N, CA and C atoms as a LAMMPS dump frame, in Angstrom:
ITEM: TIMESTEP
0
ITEM: NUMBER OF ATOMS
345
ITEM: BOX BOUNDS ff ff ff
-5.0000000000000000e+02 5.0000000000000000e+02
-5.0000000000000000e+02 5.0000000000000000e+02
-5.0000000000000000e+02 5.0000000000000000e+02
ITEM: ATOMS id mol type element x y z
1 1 1 N -88.93 -334.93 -138.837
2 1 2 C -88.652 -334.105 -137.687
3 1 3 C -89.712 -333.026 -137.569
4 2 1 N -89.923 -332.584 -136.406
5 2 2 C -90.876 -331.493 -136.192
6 2 3 C -90.29 -330.189 -136.71
7 3 1 N -91.133 -329.207 -136.831
8 3 2 C -90.704 -327.863 -137.251
9 3 3 C -90.645 -326.978 -135.979
10 4 1 N -89.697 -326.068 -135.954
11 4 2 C -89.652 -325.083 -134.888
12 4 3 C -89.744 -323.688 -135.496
13 5 1 N -90.127 -322.748 -134.661
14 5 2 C -90.152 -321.352 -135.056
15 5 3 C -89.001 -320.661 -134.371
16 6 1 N -88.111 -320.069 -135.114
17 6 2 C -86.923 -319.459 -134.541
18 6 3 C -87.244 -318.088 -133.957
19 7 1 N -86.254 -317.538 -133.278
20 7 2 C -86.483 -316.232 -132.64
21 7 3 C -86.472 -315.085 -133.634
22 8 1 N -86.375 -315.377 -134.929
23 8 2 C -86.523 -314.352 -135.939
24 8 3 C -88.023 -314.065 -136.218
25 9 1 N -88.896 -314.813 -135.555
26 9 2 C -90.347 -314.674 -135.752
27 9 3 C -90.774 -313.254 -135.495
28 10 1 N -91.607 -312.713 -136.409
29 10 2 C -92.124 -311.339 -136.257
30 10 3 C -93.546 -311.33 -135.699
31 11 1 N -94.026 -312.481 -135.221
32 11 2 C -95.344 -312.619 -134.648
33 11 3 C -96.468 -312.16 -135.556
34 12 1 N -96.361 -312.475 -136.851
35 12 2 C -97.384 -312.069 -137.791
36 12 3 C -98.592 -312.976 -137.714
37 13 1 N -98.414 -314.222 -137.28
38 13 2 C -99.525 -315.157 -137.132
39 13 3 C -99.933 -315.881 -138.382
40 14 1 N -99.24 -315.688 -139.476
41 14 2 C -99.607 -316.352 -140.731
42 14 3 C -99.578 -317.87 -140.635
43 15 1 N -98.697 -318.401 -139.816
44 15 2 C -98.563 -319.858 -139.706
45 15 3 C -99.682 -320.57 -138.941
46 16 1 N -100.182 -319.941 -137.944
47 16 2 C -101.123 -320.602 -137.032
48 16 3 C -102.358 -321.199 -137.736
49 17 1 N -103.1 -320.474 -138.583
50 17 2 C -104.263 -321.066 -139.184
51 17 3 C -103.95 -322.141 -140.24
52 18 1 N -102.69 -322.227 -140.647
53 18 2 C -102.303 -323.191 -141.694
54 18 3 C -102.045 -324.614 -141.147
55 19 1 N -101.884 -324.732 -139.851
56 19 2 C -101.526 -326.025 -139.236
57 19 3 C -102.722 -326.943 -139.101
58 20 1 N -102.67 -328.137 -139.797
59 20 2 C -103.774 -329.048 -139.742
60 20 3 C -103.912 -329.787 -138.391
61 21 1 N -102.907 -329.647 -137.54
62 21 2 C -102.904 -330.331 -136.218
63 21 3 C -103.146 -329.353 -135.089
64 22 1 N -103.306 -328.106 -135.362
65 22 2 C -103.375 -327.071 -134.336
66 22 3 C -102.191 -327.211 -133.388
67 23 1 N -101.011 -327.256 -133.984
68 23 2 C -99.768 -327.4 -133.19
69 23 3 C -99.089 -326.065 -133.01
70 24 1 N -99.587 -324.995 -133.568
71 24 2 C -98.959 -323.686 -133.527
72 24 3 C -99.768 -322.762 -132.633
73 25 1 N -99.086 -322.101 -131.725
74 25 2 C -99.743 -321.226 -130.751
75 25 3 C -98.989 -319.925 -130.624
76 26 1 N -99.738 -318.88 -130.313
77 26 2 C -99.142 -317.571 -130.053
78 26 3 C -98.324 -317.619 -128.768
79 27 1 N -97.237 -316.929 -128.712
80 27 2 C -96.387 -316.898 -127.532
81 27 3 C -97.164 -316.563 -126.281
82 28 1 N -96.935 -317.301 -125.214
83 28 2 C -97.589 -317.064 -123.94
84 28 3 C -98.939 -317.767 -123.777
85 29 1 N -99.454 -318.358 -124.841
86 29 2 C -100.738 -319.007 -124.8
87 29 3 C -100.556 -320.488 -124.412
88 30 1 N -101.34 -320.957 -123.458
89 30 2 C -101.297 -322.379 -123.108
90 30 3 C -101.867 -323.205 -124.234
91 31 1 N -101.452 -324.474 -124.311
92 31 2 C -101.925 -325.372 -125.38
93 31 3 C -102.453 -326.661 -124.741
94 32 1 N -103.143 -327.475 -125.575
95 32 2 C -103.541 -328.826 -125.144
96 32 3 C -103.557 -329.748 -126.318
97 33 1 N -103.575 -331.033 -126.081
98 33 2 C -103.561 -332.023 -127.133
99 33 3 C -104.899 -332.092 -127.882
100 34 1 N -106.002 -331.768 -127.223
101 34 2 C -107.318 -331.954 -127.822
102 34 3 C -107.582 -331.005 -128.984
103 35 1 N -107.118 -329.772 -128.866
104 35 2 C -107.395 -328.769 -129.88
105 35 3 C -106.959 -329.201 -131.256
106 36 1 N -107.897 -329.294 -132.199
107 36 2 C -107.572 -329.645 -133.577
108 36 3 C -107.293 -331.142 -133.796
109 37 1 N -107.496 -331.97 -132.8
110 37 2 C -107.252 -333.39 -132.923
111 37 3 C -108.484 -334.185 -132.467
112 38 1 N -108.395 -335.506 -132.553
113 38 2 C -109.469 -336.365 -132.086
114 38 3 C -109.142 -336.953 -130.7
115 39 1 N -108.039 -336.515 -130.124
116 39 2 C -107.611 -337.075 -128.836
117 39 3 C -108.507 -336.701 -127.664
118 40 1 N -108.821 -337.694 -126.835
119 40 2 C -109.505 -337.437 -125.575
120 40 3 C -108.617 -337.717 -124.383
121 41 1 N -107.679 -338.652 -124.567
122 41 2 C -106.689 -339.004 -123.522
123 41 3 C -105.313 -339.103 -124.184
124 42 1 N -104.315 -338.801 -123.39
125 42 2 C -102.929 -338.873 -123.842
126 42 3 C -102.147 -339.814 -122.891
127 43 1 N -101.501 -340.826 -123.419
128 43 2 C -100.726 -341.73 -122.542
129 43 3 C -99.476 -340.986 -122.05
130 44 1 N -99.138 -341.221 -120.791
131 44 2 C -97.975 -340.607 -120.203
132 44 3 C -96.883 -341.688 -120.046
133 45 1 N -95.65 -341.244 -119.847
134 45 2 C -94.514 -342.196 -119.737
135 45 3 C -94.673 -343.168 -118.614
136 46 1 N -95.337 -342.801 -117.537
137 46 2 C -95.483 -343.72 -116.379
138 46 3 C -96.638 -344.736 -116.556
139 47 1 N -97.284 -344.714 -117.709
140 47 2 C -98.331 -345.678 -117.98
141 47 3 C -99.733 -345.153 -117.683
142 48 1 N -99.796 -344.008 -117.028
143 48 2 C -101.117 -343.397 -116.779
144 48 3 C -101.565 -342.581 -117.994
145 49 1 N -102.719 -341.978 -117.903
146 49 2 C -103.213 -341.113 -118.989
147 49 3 C -103.567 -339.742 -118.459
148 50 1 N -103.657 -338.823 -119.361
149 50 2 C -104.014 -337.438 -119.047
150 50 3 C -105.161 -337.023 -119.929
151 51 1 N -106.1 -336.28 -119.441
152 51 2 C -107.143 -335.719 -120.283
153 51 3 C -106.5 -334.84 -121.335
154 52 1 N -106.842 -335.036 -122.597
155 52 2 C -106.226 -334.292 -123.681
156 52 3 C -106.57 -332.801 -123.637
157 53 1 N -107.584 -332.413 -122.861
158 53 2 C -107.932 -331.008 -122.723
159 53 3 C -107.129 -330.286 -121.645
160 54 1 N -106.265 -331.009 -120.936
161 54 2 C -105.444 -330.423 -119.86
162 54 3 C -104.538 -329.373 -120.448
163 55 1 N -104.585 -328.176 -119.878
164 55 2 C -103.729 -327.096 -120.349
165 55 3 C -102.26 -327.368 -120.068
166 56 1 N -101.416 -327.022 -121.021
167 56 2 C -99.973 -327.204 -120.92
168 56 3 C -99.291 -325.836 -120.972
169 57 1 N -98.126 -325.745 -120.341
170 57 2 C -97.373 -324.495 -120.337
171 57 3 C -96.953 -324.121 -121.771
172 58 1 N -96.926 -322.826 -122.081
173 58 2 C -96.45 -322.42 -123.398
174 58 3 C -94.97 -322.817 -123.602
175 59 1 N -94.658 -323.151 -124.84
176 59 2 C -93.253 -323.479 -125.186
177 59 3 C -92.449 -322.2 -125.233
178 60 1 N -93.084 -321.098 -125.62
179 60 2 C -92.42 -319.777 -125.718
180 60 3 C -93.391 -318.708 -125.168
181 61 1 N -92.853 -317.741 -124.499
182 61 2 C -93.649 -316.606 -124.057
183 61 3 C -93.459 -315.392 -125.005
184 62 1 N -92.496 -315.474 -125.89
185 62 2 C -92.137 -314.309 -126.661
186 62 3 C -92.665 -314.311 -128.099
187 63 1 N -92.695 -315.489 -128.737
188 63 2 C -93.168 -315.533 -130.125
189 63 3 C -93.913 -316.848 -130.388
190 64 1 N -94.558 -316.947 -131.547
191 64 2 C -95.293 -318.14 -131.871
192 64 3 C -94.418 -319.365 -131.716
193 65 1 N -95.028 -320.474 -131.375
194 65 2 C -94.258 -321.696 -131.187
195 65 3 C -95.059 -322.906 -131.703
196 66 1 N -94.315 -323.999 -131.951
197 66 2 C -94.928 -325.262 -132.43
198 66 3 C -94.699 -326.302 -131.368
199 67 1 N -95.761 -327.027 -131.008
200 67 2 C -95.658 -328.139 -130.061
201 67 3 C -95.146 -329.364 -130.832
202 68 1 N -93.932 -329.848 -130.498
203 68 2 C -93.362 -330.95 -131.274
204 68 3 C -94.203 -332.229 -131.255
205 69 1 N -94.898 -332.495 -130.169
206 69 2 C -95.687 -333.718 -130.081
207 69 3 C -96.953 -333.653 -130.952
208 70 1 N -97.274 -332.483 -131.445
209 70 2 C -98.446 -332.357 -132.354
210 70 3 C -98.044 -332.066 -133.809
211 71 1 N -96.767 -331.743 -134.024
212 71 2 C -96.303 -331.423 -135.381
213 71 3 C -96.013 -332.698 -136.185
214 72 1 N -96.617 -332.776 -137.361
215 72 2 C -96.373 -333.89 -138.299
216 72 3 C -95.727 -333.395 -139.583
217 73 1 N -95.257 -332.171 -139.604
218 73 2 C -94.727 -331.566 -140.813
219 73 3 C -95.763 -331.586 -141.926
220 74 1 N -97.013 -331.598 -141.567
221 74 2 C -98.152 -331.664 -142.516
222 74 3 C -98.241 -332.988 -143.254
223 75 1 N -97.524 -334.001 -142.8
224 75 2 C -97.568 -335.322 -143.408
225 75 3 C -98.99 -335.824 -143.437
226 76 1 N -99.447 -336.314 -144.586
227 76 2 C -100.795 -336.821 -144.751
228 76 3 C -101.799 -335.738 -145.071
229 77 1 N -101.397 -334.479 -145.056
230 77 2 C -102.266 -333.339 -145.387
231 77 3 C -101.747 -332.579 -146.614
232 78 1 N -100.454 -332.287 -146.615
233 78 2 C -99.851 -331.447 -147.656
234 78 3 C -98.486 -332.005 -148.03
235 79 1 N -97.97 -331.546 -149.129
236 79 2 C -96.654 -332.013 -149.617
237 79 3 C -95.484 -331.404 -148.838
238 80 1 N -95.72 -330.268 -148.204
239 80 2 C -94.697 -329.586 -147.432
240 80 3 C -95.325 -328.934 -146.204
241 81 1 N -94.511 -328.635 -145.172
242 81 2 C -95.023 -327.962 -144.025
243 81 3 C -95.61 -326.596 -144.402
244 82 1 N -96.854 -326.395 -144.101
245 82 2 C -97.528 -325.173 -144.522
246 82 3 C -97.089 -323.943 -143.748
247 83 1 N -96.652 -324.13 -142.505
248 83 2 C -96.132 -322.975 -141.737
249 83 3 C -94.935 -322.376 -142.441
250 84 1 N -94.027 -323.266 -142.92
251 84 2 C -92.832 -322.812 -143.6
252 84 3 C -93.186 -322.139 -144.92
253 85 1 N -94.21 -322.692 -145.599
254 85 2 C -94.612 -322.173 -146.902
255 85 3 C -95.161 -320.751 -146.834
256 86 1 N -95.826 -320.406 -145.704
257 86 2 C -96.431 -319.072 -145.621
258 86 3 C -95.609 -318.074 -144.809
259 87 1 N -94.583 -318.53 -144.138
260 87 2 C -93.786 -317.642 -143.267
261 87 3 C -93.05 -316.577 -144.093
262 88 1 N -93.3 -315.324 -143.826
263 88 2 C -92.682 -314.265 -144.597
264 88 3 C -91.201 -314.014 -144.275
265 89 1 N -90.716 -314.563 -143.139
266 89 2 C -89.316 -314.368 -142.739
267 89 3 C -88.56 -315.669 -142.632
268 90 1 N -89.133 -316.731 -143.142
269 90 2 C -88.468 -318.057 -143.167
270 90 3 C -87.96 -318.502 -141.795
271 91 1 N -88.807 -318.355 -140.772
272 91 2 C -88.375 -318.779 -139.437
273 91 3 C -88.955 -320.095 -139.01
274 92 1 N -89.736 -320.786 -139.857
275 92 2 C -90.241 -322.108 -139.586
276 92 3 C -89.307 -323.093 -140.252
277 93 1 N -88.487 -323.757 -139.423
278 93 2 C -87.413 -324.609 -139.945
279 93 3 C -87.444 -325.94 -139.221
280 94 1 N -86.745 -326.925 -139.825
281 94 2 C -86.652 -328.263 -139.233
282 94 3 C -85.985 -328.186 -137.853
283 95 1 N -86.526 -328.96 -136.926
284 95 2 C -86.024 -328.987 -135.556
285 95 3 C -85.088 -330.185 -135.428
286 96 1 N -83.751 -329.92 -135.332
287 96 2 C -82.792 -331.026 -135.228
288 96 3 C -82.911 -331.826 -133.932
289 97 1 N -83.621 -331.318 -132.947
290 97 2 C -83.827 -332.03 -131.687
291 97 3 C -85.023 -332.975 -131.721
292 98 1 N -85.787 -332.933 -132.803
293 98 2 C -86.999 -333.77 -132.919
294 98 3 C -87.027 -334.403 -134.316
295 99 1 N -86.094 -335.304 -134.59
296 99 2 C -86.005 -335.943 -135.887
297 99 3 C -86.929 -337.166 -135.911
298 100 1 N -87.787 -337.2 -136.924
299 100 2 C -88.726 -338.319 -137.121
300 100 3 C -88.782 -338.712 -138.61
301 101 1 N -88.961 -340.002 -138.822
302 101 2 C -89.084 -340.479 -140.221
303 101 3 C -90.48 -340.186 -140.748
304 102 1 N -90.663 -340.32 -142.056
305 102 2 C -91.997 -340.144 -142.623
306 102 3 C -92.985 -341.137 -142.034
307 103 1 N -92.548 -342.359 -141.792
308 103 2 C -93.422 -343.365 -141.158
309 103 3 C -93.843 -342.925 -139.769
310 104 1 N -92.892 -342.389 -139.007
311 104 2 C -93.218 -341.913 -137.643
312 104 3 C -94.171 -340.742 -137.707
313 105 1 N -93.958 -339.832 -138.654
314 105 2 C -94.845 -338.683 -138.778
315 105 3 C -96.257 -339.144 -139.209
316 106 1 N -96.347 -340.106 -140.095
317 106 2 C -97.639 -340.64 -140.512
318 106 3 C -98.353 -341.328 -139.348
319 107 1 N -97.59 -342.05 -138.523
320 107 2 C -98.17 -342.702 -137.314
321 107 3 C -98.68 -341.632 -136.346
322 108 1 N -97.893 -340.553 -136.182
323 108 2 C -98.315 -339.481 -135.288
324 108 3 C -99.622 -338.842 -135.792
325 109 1 N -99.706 -338.625 -137.081
326 109 2 C -100.925 -338.066 -137.715
327 109 3 C -102.097 -338.973 -137.426
328 110 1 N -101.913 -340.302 -137.61
329 110 2 C -102.971 -341.267 -137.351
330 110 3 C -103.417 -341.24 -135.889
331 111 1 N -102.456 -341.093 -134.98
332 111 2 C -102.736 -341.014 -133.543
333 111 3 C -103.554 -339.75 -133.234
334 112 1 N -103.066 -338.616 -133.745
335 112 2 C -103.718 -337.332 -133.452
336 112 3 C -105.122 -337.277 -133.971
337 113 1 N -105.386 -337.931 -135.123
338 113 2 C -106.694 -337.82 -135.751
339 113 3 C -107.475 -339.124 -135.74
340 114 1 N -107.065 -340.097 -134.911
341 114 2 C -107.779 -341.35 -134.714
342 114 3 C -108.199 -342.037 -136.004
343 115 1 N -107.213 -342.277 -136.858
344 115 2 C -107.51 -342.978 -138.127
345 115 3 C -107.514 -344.469 -137.914
């Protein structure tokens, strides 16, 4: 499952540089799939594609957030999610709305980094 940042976040920013997928962004900042990945295009549900550099709306305007479609829980990089390991207030937790198996997380990592 992906990791989420709860509203207990103190906006310290310790988590952001630790993410190997560049899935963590400061509140209010737009994100894209290309940052920190090998993606150039992203398939959409309707069968079309989108440029991976296309800006997306922030998930949160108040505190740091994690983009679920880019979060692999550090699978293939580290033994544990690094955001959770460095968070001083333990607000990086498993997201029950985005449950994924280790195989799914590994496949997502391969997709993000074109392995």
